[in-house]
DODONU-582941 format. One line per field, with one value per residue: y, z, x of N, C-alpha, C in turn. Coordinates in steps of 0.2 Angstrom, whole numbers, plus 2048, in hexadecimal, padded with zeros to 3 digits. Atoms other than C-alpha are relative to their C-alpha. Layout:
nY = [Y|...]
nZ = [Z|...]
nX = [X|...]
caY = [Y|...]
caZ = [Z|...]
caX = [X|...]
cY = [Y|...]
cZ = [Z|...]
cX = [X|...]
***
This chain:
nY = [7FE|804|803|807|805|802|803|7FF|800|7F9|7FE|801|806|805|804|805|805|804|804|805|804|805|805|805|803|807|804|805|7FD|7FB|801|7FB|801|7FE|7F8|7FE|801|7FC|7F9|7FF|800|7F9|7FB|801|7FE|7F9|7FC|7FD|803|7FC|7FD|7FF|807|803|7FB|801|806|7FF|7FC|804|806|7FF|7F9|7FC|7FF|804|806|806|802|803|807|803|7FE|803|807|7FE|7FD|805|7FE|7FD|7F9|7FC|7FE|7FB|7F9|7FD|7FD|7FA|801|7FF|806]
nZ = [807|801|806|7FF|7FE|806|805|806|806|803|805|807|802|7FA|800|805|7FE|7FB|803|803|7FB|7FE|805|801|7FA|801|7FC|7FB|7FB|803|7FE|803|807|803|801|806|806|7FF|802|807|803|7FF|804|807|801|7FF|803|7FA|7FE|7FB|7FA|802|7FF|7F9|7FB|7FE|7FC|7F9|7FC|7FF|7FC|7FA|7FD|7FF|806|800|7FC|802|807|801|801|7F9|7FC|804|7FD|7F9|801|802|806|7FF|7FE|805|805|7FC|800|807|802|7FB|7FA|7FA|7FE]
nX = [803|806|800|7FC|804|805|7FD|805|7FD|7FF|804|7FD|7FB|7FF|806|7FF|7FA|803|805|7FC|7FC|806|802|7FA|7FD|7FF|804|7FD|7FC|7FB|7F9|7FB|7FF|806|7FF|7FD|805|806|7FF|7FF|807|803|7FD|802|807|801|7FA|7FD|7FA|7FC|803|807|803|7FF|802|807|801|7FE|805|806|7FF|7FD|803|7FA|7FC|7FA|800|7FC|801|807|800|800|806|806|803|803|807|804|804|806|7FF|7FE|806|804|7FD|800|807|802|804|7FC|7FD]
caY = [84C|845|841|833|82A|82B|81F|825|824|834|83D|83A|830|829|823|81A|812|80C|805|7FC|7F6|7EE|7E6|7DE|7D9|7C7|7BA|7AF|7B3|7C3|7C1|7CC|7C4|7CA|7DD|7DE|7D5|7DE|7EF|7EB|7E6|7F7|800|7F7|7FB|80D|813|819|816|81B|827|82A|817|813|823|820|80E|812|81F|814|805|80D|81F|826|82D|823|813|801|7F9|7F5|7E4|7E0|7E8|7E0|7CE|7D7|7E1|7D2|7D1|7D5|7E4|7EA|7E9|7F3|801|802|805|812|809|80C|800]
caZ = [84C|848|836|83C|842|832|825|815|803|7FA|7EC|7D9|7D4|7E6|7E5|7D5|7DC|7EB|7E1|7D6|7E5|7EC|7DC|7DA|7EC|7EB|7F2|802|80F|80B|80D|80A|7F9|7F5|7F5|7E5|7D9|7E1|7DF|7CD|7C9|7D0|7C6|7B6|7B9|7BE|7B6|7C7|7CC|7DA|7E8|7DE|7E0|7F1|7FB|7F9|7FE|80D|813|810|819|827|829|829|81B|821|82A|828|817|811|80C|81E|824|817|81F|831|82A|822|812|81A|823|814|809|817|817|804|803|811|81E|830|837]
caX = [7FD|7EC|7F1|7FD|7EE|7E3|7E6|7DD|7E0|7E7|7DF|7E1|7F0|7F2|7E0|7E4|7F4|7EA|7DC|7E9|7F2|7E1|7DD|7EF|7F2|7F8|7EC|7F1|7FE|809|81C|82B|82C|81A|820|82A|81E|80F|817|81C|80A|804|811|80C|7FA|7FC|80D|812|824|830|82A|81A|816|81D|818|805|807|811|805|7F6|7FD|807|7FF|811|81D|82C|830|837|838|826|82B|82E|81E|812|812|80F|800|7F9|7EE|7DD|7E3|7ED|7DD|7D4|7E1|7E3|7D0|7D1|7C8|7CD|7D9]
cY = [7FB|7FC|7F9|7FA|7FE|7FD|800|801|808|802|7FE|7FA|7FB|7FC|7FA|7FB|7FB|7FB|7FA|7FB|7FB|7FB|7FB|7FD|7F8|7FC|7FC|805|805|7FF|806|800|803|808|801|7FE|804|807|801|7FF|807|805|7FF|802|808|805|804|7FD|804|803|800|7F9|7FE|805|7FF|7F9|800|804|7FC|7FA|801|807|805|800|7FC|7FA|7FA|7FF|7FD|7F9|7FC|801|7FC|7F9|802|803|7FB|802|803|807|805|802|806|807|802|803|805|7FF|800|7FA|7FD]
cZ = [7FE|7F9|800|801|7FA|7FB|7FA|7FA|7FE|7FA|7F9|7FF|806|800|7FB|802|805|7FE|7FC|805|803|7FB|7FF|806|7FF|805|805|804|7FC|804|7FE|7F9|7FC|7FE|7F9|7FA|801|7FD|7F8|7FC|800|7FB|7F9|7FF|800|7FC|805|801|806|806|7FE|801|807|805|801|803|807|804|801|805|807|803|801|7F9|800|805|7FD|7F9|800|7FF|806|804|7FD|804|807|7FF|7FE|7FA|802|802|7FB|7FB|804|7FF|7F9|7FE|805|806|806|802|807]
cX = [7FA|801|804|7FB|7FB|803|7FA|803|801|7FB|803|804|801|7FA|801|805|7FD|7FB|804|803|7FB|7FF|806|803|800|7FB|805|804|805|807|804|801|7FA|801|802|7FB|7FA|801|801|7FA|7FD|803|7FE|7F9|7FF|806|804|807|804|7FC|7F8|7FC|800|7FD|7F8|7FF|802|7FB|7F9|801|803|7FD|806|804|806|800|804|7FE|7F9|800|800|7FA|7FA|7FE|7FD|7F9|7FB|7FB|7F9|801|803|7FB|7FC|803|801|7F9|7FE|7FC|804|803|7FD]
***
């Protein structure tokens, strides 16, 4: 499936969530502890919650709808790559 390899932001609400995610991404090294405050900031900015919040983030960051806990992946992806993926730039 070619879609698994493309990491691109979705339309409409998903785009707003990814834009807010890029704006609120913490500075410095990302850790597992970065995930909860970051997603709370995105939720506060967009009003999105639950699957409507987490699914666009997972798809943008991993290119897949399911997988390991995102808080565990965030430090592995790193801040620079996370920003690129949120902005829809090829990994």
